[in-house]
C-alpha angles and dihedrals in degrees: 000000000000132000120226126194109211131187115210131177110256092244092055092045090052091050093048090049091050095048094045090050092050089052092047094240136113123263087247092056090047093052093045090052092048092049091047091050093050092045090052091051092052092046091049091050091051092047093051092048091052092047090047091058089059092060133082138186088248092057090046093051091047091053093045091051089064092062113102117228111243136134116269120256113272093255091054096054120108 
C-alpha cells in the first residue's frame, strides 16, 4: 500500500470530513472510495471508446435487420 500526501482547500477538507463522518467512515476511506469511483468512470469511458471503434454502421444495420417487427408488450408501451 502507498502513502499519498494531498493538499486540499480548507473548505473541501471540511466537506470531506463532514461527509465521511455522516457515512461513519474515515476520511481516508472516503477519499479511497472517491478515487476508485473516478478511476472506474475513466476506465469505463476508455473501454466504451475502444469497443465503439470495433463497430460500424454496416454491422449495426445487419443486427437491426434481424429484429422482427411486432408491437411491444403492453407494459413496454409509452
